[in-house]
N, C-alpha and C positions, 0 to 999 in steps of 0.2 A: 877494661876491654879486653878482649878475647885476641890472643896471637897468632895469626897464622899457621903456625905450627900446633896449637893447640884446637885450634879451628877442622884442621885437617884431623887429630886425633879424634874430638868429637864426632867427625862425619863419617871416619870411619867406625867406630863403636856403634853408632846409630844405624849403618846400614846389616852389621853384625848380626844385631838385632832383630831388623827385619825379616833377615834372610833365616832367621831362627825360628821366627814367630811364625813364617809362610812355612818352613819345615816340618813345626806339627800341624799346621792347619794338612797340610798335603797327606801325613803321617797317618791322621785322623778317618777310620773306615769308614765308608757308606754304608749305614744302617740300613738294612729293611727287615718289615715286617712278614711271618707265615703265621695262618692261623689253620684250627682244624679245632672240629668239635670234639674228636675221640679225645681218652683219659690219656692222661699224661703215665708214659711209658707202655701205651698202646702201640698197634702197629702203625698207626698213619703217625702217629709221635714218633716213634723212633726212625724211620724214614725221610722226615723234615729233617732231622737232629743230623743223621748222612749226608742228605742234600748242602745242612748248611756247612758241615764240615769240608766237604768236597769245591763247595764254590769259594770258603776262605780261603782254601790250601791254592786252587787254580787261580786265583785273582790275585794272589800273595797277599793276600789278606786289606785288600783293598775295598772288599765286600763283606759286611757283617751281616748273616741271616740270622734274627733272633726269632725263636720259633715259641708258638702260641699253642696251647693244647687245652682240653676241658673249655671250647667256648669262648677262652680269657676276652676275645676282640670280638664276640659274638657269636650267633647261631651262623647257618650257612647263608640264608636271606640276607641276614645286615652284616656278613663278609663281603657276598656279593656288592653290595650296593657302596660298602667303603673304598672296593676298590674301583667303584665307578666313580665316586667321589674323591679318590686319592686320602682316604682316611689307611686304607689298609694295604699294602703292597703285593701280597700273596694269599693262597688256599692252599689245603690239601685235601681233598676230600671227593667222593664219589662221583665221575663223571657227567654222569647224567643230573648232578645238581643244576647244572648250569638252567638247565627248566624254570629255575626260578625265575630267571631273566625273562621269562613270558613270551611271547609272540614273534620275537630277533631270535629264540634261541630255540622256537618250535621242530625246525628241521632238526634237530638231536635226540627226537621223538623215535629215529630210524632205529636208532640202536637198540631200544627196546624191543622190538619186532621177536616173537617169540620164534626160538630155535634159528636167529638171522645168524651168529657163528657156530662151527662145528665146534672148536676146541676154545680155551681160554687163549689159544698162542693166535691161533687165525684173528681174538678178537683181540688183541695188543698191535699184531700186525696191521690189521684193518683203519683198525683207531687212531693209528698213526699215519695212514696212507694218505696219498695228494685226495681220495675221494673226503675224507674228514676234514682234512686241511684246509680244503675250500670250504667247510661249515664254519669252521675254528676261524677264517678270516672274516668271512660273513658275520657272527658271532662280535669278534672285536670290534670292528667297523659300524653296526648298528648297536651295542650296550659299552662296550667302553672295560669290557675285560675279555682279556685273552687266555685261550689252553694252552700250551705251549708244550705240555705234555702226556700221552695218557699211558701213564705207566703203573704197574702195580697190580698185579691179581684180585680181585675181590672174590668172595665165595660165589658158585652161583644161585640165582634164586631158587629156591625149592617152595613147597608145600606144606604148612604145618597146621595141622589142625588138632581140635578135640574130640574127633570123633573118625574112625579110621578103623583097619588101614585104607590109604587110598592110594588103589594100584591103577585106577583106570579111569578114564575121561568121564565116564560114569558116574562114579564115586561121588563125585563135587556137586553134581545135579541135585539143587535147590540149598544147597550148605549158604552161609552167613560169612562170607570174609573178608576181613577188611583187607580193600583192595588202594592203592594209590589212586587218586581222580583224575587220574591222566587218558586221554580217550585210549593208546595204545591197550593200555594195562586194562581199561577197562571194557575194551571189543574182545581183548582175549580172556576176561574170565567170564562175561557175558556169552561168548560160544561157547563155554564148558559148565552154561546154565547156572551156574554162584550168583547169589544174590548180592551183590557188592554194595558192601559198608564202608561210608569212607568216617576216618578213625585219627587221629594226628596218634604219632609214634607212642607219646608219652603215657596213650590210654588204649595203648593194645592188651600189657598187660592185663589191667581190672578188667575190659571188654571180652578179652579170652575167658575169664575166673570169671564173669558173673552170668554169661552167658549171653554176652548183649550180641559178642560174633562167634564162630564156630572156627575161625582159622585164619591166617594172615599169609602172607608172601613176600620171605625175604630172606636172604642168607646166612649163614652160622655166623657172619662177622658182622651182626646187627642182632641176631633172634637171640643166639646164647649170654653176649655179656647183659641183655634184658632180661632174662630167666623168663625167657617165655614158656619152655620145658616144664616150666614147675607147672602148669598151668593147660599147654596145650603137648600132649604125648606121641603125636605121631605127626613123623617127620617122613616124606613124599618129596626123596631126589628127582624132581621132576627137570631140573636143571636146564628151566626154559628161558631160561637169559646169562649172559655173559658181560657180566658188566670189570669195567676196568676203576682203577685212581687218576682223577684228574688233576691236571698242576695247572693252577689258574694264578693267573698275573693282571696288574693296573695296565690296558693295553696304552696307557700316556707312559707307566714306567716302563716296559718294554719297548717304547720307542727310542725311549734315553738310553737304552744299553746300547754300546759297540756291537760290532758286527761278533768281535771275537768275545763280548761277554755274552750273547744270546747262544753260541755255539754253549759254551761253559754253562749257561743252565740246561740247556738241553741236555747235553751231557750227563749233567748231575741227576738229574731226574730219574734218567734213565736208568742210572747207577741205583739210586735209593730204591727205586719202583720197583728193582729183583728183590731189596730186601721185604719191601711189602708183600712179593711174591712168595716168597721163603718164608717167611711169618704166616701168611693168611694159608699156605696147604699143610703148614703142621697143626693149626688152629682148626683145617678140617679136617684132619683126622683126632683129634684130639673130642672136635665137638660130636661125633657118632659115638662114641664111648660116654662123655657126660651126658647126651641123651638116655642113652641104656643104663646110665647109674642111675637116674633118674626115675626109671620103670618104665620109661620111653619105648616105644620101636622105630627103627630105621627102615623103612623102607625102598626098593629100586624098585618103581613101577615101570609100567610098557610104555618106555615113550615114545615107542614108533607108532604106538595109540595117540598119544600126546599130540605129537607131529602132525597126522592125518589132523586131528580133531582141528588146530589151530592155523592150519597153511594160506589160511583164505583172512583171517582177521584185519593183518596190514592193508588190503586192496581198500575200501574204500578211505582212506586216509592219506594213498601214493597220489600224488598232485599236490595234495591239500597240505599236509603239514611238512611234508621234507618232498626234495625234486623230483619228480616222475622217473621210473625206473629205476631210483636208487637203491632198494634191495635188490633186485635184478642182478646191476652191478653188483654187489657184496658177493652174491652166491659165487656167481661166476668165478671171481677170484679165490673160492675155495674149492676149483675143482680140478 
């Protein structure tokens, strides 16, 4: 039979062991997963790693962000769906990828209105301003996926063709270009007389090589790694759209974070986005030489003429895809 003294010692040991177990549980960091389709070591992957390091430091190790590149957790639609289901916590890729969320994300089309932003800096400022925060709030409410930051310049969208050079809008008249199948893109290029051809990104290279298409529109950050310059020698820097990279998060997860944690995540996204911007600027400069080394030409076209030709393409969509007057408000923010 246990004496009172032994019972006291036993109970003290049990308490110590319980406290130790509790401390171990509390010491274990909360692990979150962030995914990108970009390759290991790529610009986006490096930015995610910086984001993870900042979050770990600022939360004193309480939150650990695990980074996944090469689409290890799925492609962009799968990643967004994973966030909706709660299987994936976050993603980092082009902000316009939100359009994969369909009707609930249709207001995001406005960011692709040609020549909407005057500069990359304007794009970043406005895409993080209240006018877009309202759109992000609606996206989160309607889809369960939130954009908690739009930080990290991407290469401006340009026109790359197998025939050229492309100097003025009329040079594109009648050409077959691979164009993303969204109304704002289709309206833009049909206004230039382009025969818009749908084609998955993975089929663009062979499409250019075999003559199925005669060109495509993307920035250096997508076109150069996929080596389109090997089969499409003419690059025209129309710079008709400035896009940034978006930091996406499960709305359920976002709501579970404290106010302080949300501040840390947003600040980390902004700082990590600066790395994306720095590395992308370097890529853009190197890409011009890459095209020339491959025997291609880099042309700065008559941008004023392109702006004039495309000035009204958004009007049929105003009030249908995004709230009426949004384009005018955004342009007024840059005067």
